[in-house]
C-alpha positions as CSV (number, residue, x, y, z in Angstrom):
1,M,102.9,-63.7,-62.7
2,F,102.6,-66.1,-65.7
3,Q,99.2,-67.8,-64.7
4,E,97.4,-64.1,-64.1
5,F,98.4,-63.7,-67.6
6,K,97.1,-67.2,-68.4
7,K,93.8,-66.5,-66.6
8,F,93.5,-63.0,-68.4
9,L,93.8,-64.4,-71.9
10,L,91.4,-67.6,-71.6
11,R,89.1,-65.2,-69.9
12,G,85.9,-65.3,-72.5
13,N,85.7,-61.6,-73.3
14,V,89.2,-61.5,-74.4
15,V,89.1,-64.5,-76.9
16,D,85.1,-63.0,-78.1
17,L,87.2,-59.8,-78.6
18,A,90.0,-61.3,-80.6
19,V,87.8,-63.5,-82.4
20,G,85.4,-60.1,-83.8
21,V,88.7,-58.5,-84.3
22,V,89.9,-61.0,-87.0
23,V,86.7,-61.6,-88.6
24,G,86.0,-57.7,-88.8
25,A,89.5,-57.3,-90.7
26,A,88.6,-60.3,-92.6
27,F,85.2,-58.5,-93.5
28,G,86.5,-55.1,-94.1
29,T,88.8,-57.0,-97.1
30,V,85.6,-58.5,-98.3
31,V,83.8,-55.6,-98.3
32,S,86.7,-53.1,-99.6
33,A,87.1,-56.2,-102.4
34,I,83.7,-55.5,-103.5
35,V,83.7,-51.7,-103.4
36,A,87.1,-51.8,-105.5
37,D,86.2,-54.6,-107.9
38,L,82.6,-54.1,-108.5
39,M,81.6,-50.7,-107.7
40,T,83.7,-48.6,-108.5
41,P,84.1,-50.0,-112.0
42,F,80.4,-50.2,-112.3
43,I,80.4,-46.1,-111.7
44,A,83.4,-45.3,-114.2
45,A,81.4,-47.7,-116.7
46,V,78.3,-45.0,-116.0
47,A,80.3,-42.0,-115.4
48,K,83.1,-42.3,-117.9
49,V,85.2,-41.1,-115.4
50,P,87.2,-44.2,-114.2
51,D,89.7,-42.0,-111.8
52,F,89.6,-38.6,-110.1
53,S,92.9,-38.4,-108.3
54,N,94.5,-36.7,-110.9
55,L,92.0,-34.0,-110.4
56,V,94.2,-31.2,-108.8
57,F,94.6,-27.1,-108.4
58,T,97.9,-25.2,-107.4
59,L,97.1,-21.8,-105.4
60,N,100.7,-20.4,-104.2
61,G,102.8,-23.4,-104.8
62,S,100.5,-25.7,-102.7
63,Q,98.5,-28.5,-104.4
64,F,95.2,-29.4,-103.3
65,K,94.0,-32.9,-104.4
66,Y,90.1,-32.9,-104.2
67,G,90.0,-35.2,-106.7
68,H,91.5,-37.5,-104.1
69,F,89.2,-36.3,-101.6
70,I,85.8,-37.2,-104.2
71,N,87.4,-40.6,-104.7
72,T,87.6,-40.9,-100.6
73,L,84.2,-39.5,-100.6
74,I,82.5,-42.1,-103.4
75,S,84.6,-45.2,-101.6
76,F,83.2,-44.3,-98.3
77,F,79.3,-43.7,-99.6
78,L,80.0,-47.3,-101.7
79,V,81.6,-49.0,-98.5
80,S,78.5,-47.7,-95.7
81,S,75.9,-48.4,-98.5
82,S,77.3,-52.2,-99.4
83,V,77.6,-52.8,-95.1
84,F,74.4,-51.5,-95.1
85,F,72.8,-53.2,-97.9
86,F,74.6,-56.8,-97.3
87,V,74.9,-56.9,-93.7
88,V,72.7,-54.7,-91.9
89,K,69.2,-55.1,-93.9
90,P,69.7,-59.1,-94.1
91,M,70.9,-59.3,-89.7
92,N,67.3,-57.0,-89.3
93,L,65.4,-59.5,-91.4
94,L,66.7,-62.2,-89.8
95,V,66.3,-60.9,-86.1
96,A,62.9,-59.5,-87.2
97,R,61.6,-63.5,-88.3
98,S,63.4,-65.1,-85.1
99,K,61.3,-63.0,-82.7
100,K,57.9,-64.7,-81.4
101,G,54.9,-63.0,-81.1
102,A,54.1,-61.2,-78.5
103,P,55.2,-61.9,-74.9
104,I,52.4,-64.1,-73.1
105,D,50.9,-62.4,-70.0
106,P,52.4,-64.2,-66.7
107,T,50.0,-67.0,-64.9
108,T,51.7,-66.7,-61.4
109,K,53.3,-64.3,-59.4
110,K,55.9,-64.7,-56.6
111,C,54.5,-65.0,-52.7
112,K,56.5,-62.3,-50.8
113,E,56.8,-64.5,-47.6
114,C,58.0,-67.7,-49.0
115,L,59.1,-66.4,-53.2
116,S,56.8,-69.9,-54.0
117,E,55.0,-69.5,-57.3
118,I,51.3,-69.0,-57.0
119,P,47.9,-68.6,-59.1
120,L,47.4,-64.6,-60.1
121,K,44.4,-65.0,-58.5
122,A,44.9,-66.6,-55.6
123,K,43.7,-64.8,-52.1
124,R,46.3,-67.1,-49.8
125,C,49.3,-69.2,-50.5
126,A,49.4,-72.7,-51.0
127,H,52.7,-73.1,-49.5
128,C,52.9,-70.9,-46.3
129,A,49.0,-69.7,-46.3
130,Q,50.0,-65.9,-45.9
131,I,47.6,-63.7,-47.3
132,V,48.2,-62.3,-51.0
133,G,47.4,-59.0,-51.8
134,S,46.2,-59.1,-55.3
């Protein structure tokens, strides 16, 4: 049973998933810090309202904290835009640069009889003499 557990843990997928979760958590911390320490104070400086969390209204003894909801919406917008502009866009540019030109047209085909590579214009296979259709 221990050997099976060890084999399960050492499989590539489990290790890759663990690394992805750890890196994702660390990245989430960085994005949250960017939003909390840079973007939110900037919005507070421009809007002159640093925090909406004290905005509430009461109805029949129930307190509705719509200010907290506004803070959460702003935070969501800032986090998603940060991820888009600082991760997605640069990765898309990197992937676009790494792509080579148009794929090269094939110059050979496989013989159906012996599976060897032969030129596209060949009418017979050079290895087995089988007639090859176009």
